[in-house]
C-alpha positions, 0 to 999 in steps of 0.5 A: 297503150298500156297492157298487163302481163303475168310473170311466171316461174317454174318450181323444182317440182315442175309446177308453174306458179305466178310470182308477179306481173308487169305493167307495159306502157307502149308508145308509137307516134309518127315515125318514132320507134315503138318503145316499151316501159315495163314495171314489175308488179306483185301479183295482188297489185297486178290483179287490182290494176288490171280492170283499171287500165284507164286509171293507170293510163291517166296516172302515167300521163299526168306523171309524165307531164309533171316530170317533164314540166319540173325538169323544164322549169327547174322547180318542184311540181307534183300532184296527189292521187286519191281513191275513195272506198268505191274505187273512184279516183281524183288527181289534184295538183298541189298548192291547194288547187281545186279538184280538176280530175274525174274519170272523164277529165282531160289532162289539159284541165290539169295543165291549166290548173297548174298554170293558174296556181302558179299565176296565183303564186306570182300574184301573192309573191308580188303582194308580199314583196310590196309590204312596207317591211320588205327592204331592198338591198340598199335600205337593208344594208343601211339598216345593218350598217354594212355594204350592199355587197356584204348583204348579198354575201350573207344572203348567199350564205343563208345568214340573211333571208332575201326573197327574189323579186325578179325584176325588182331584185331581192327584198329583205324582211326588216323583222329578221334583225333586231334594233342593233341590226343583229339577224336571227342566229337560227337562219343558217340552221333553218335553211339546212333543215327546211331546204334552200328555198328562201320562200320556204323559210319565209313561210315557216317563219311567218306561219303560226304553229300550234307547237309554239302556242299559236305564235309565229316562228319569227315572233318566237325567235324574237323572244329568244325561243330558238331551240323550240323553233328549231325543234318545230322546223325539224318536226315539220321536215320529218313530216311529224305534223302539219 
């Protein structure tokens, strides 16, 4: 249950005025003791949300599910909340999932949409890892003229890009090294900028970027345009452009 409460404060002159409010979420199921979660809100926010308790409750439910799912899986999760000029809202899972939320939608639909998106992600990942230019650790080590142990050590230091194939083991894009077996020098810095996810770095390298004249980042690196590629990565990390 969700309720709205006004917070008031008495001034020195004895006059009472509202200075804020709180949104209180209560849960009492089975034998569990009722618990309150109070969130302090500004008066204008409280006034706006008060007639839309159902909307706030739906957001709270979805947020709780997403946080719990993220903590359980150890992976990032999320959703977007959009409101039109008429005050109608939509809750959309991330990763380009189709819109699944209306005022009367059941949150189970969102759960299924997330599951479907993850399933599509696994299928797409398997397709990428099956490409001819994806080498296993032994083949990639032979290409570099080093041992498999060295390849894995350099992968852990983010000097090489290796994508986790679960049962198939790691796969290494052949295009990250030149004919002499030298890998992109920018890789460690790209991991620092974009985060520790190899798939995130892979997407950045294989996507086309307007700031690189429509070229992919990996092609720009092969041309030696390292500084510009790093600038683009930093801009993306700051959210300057998509």
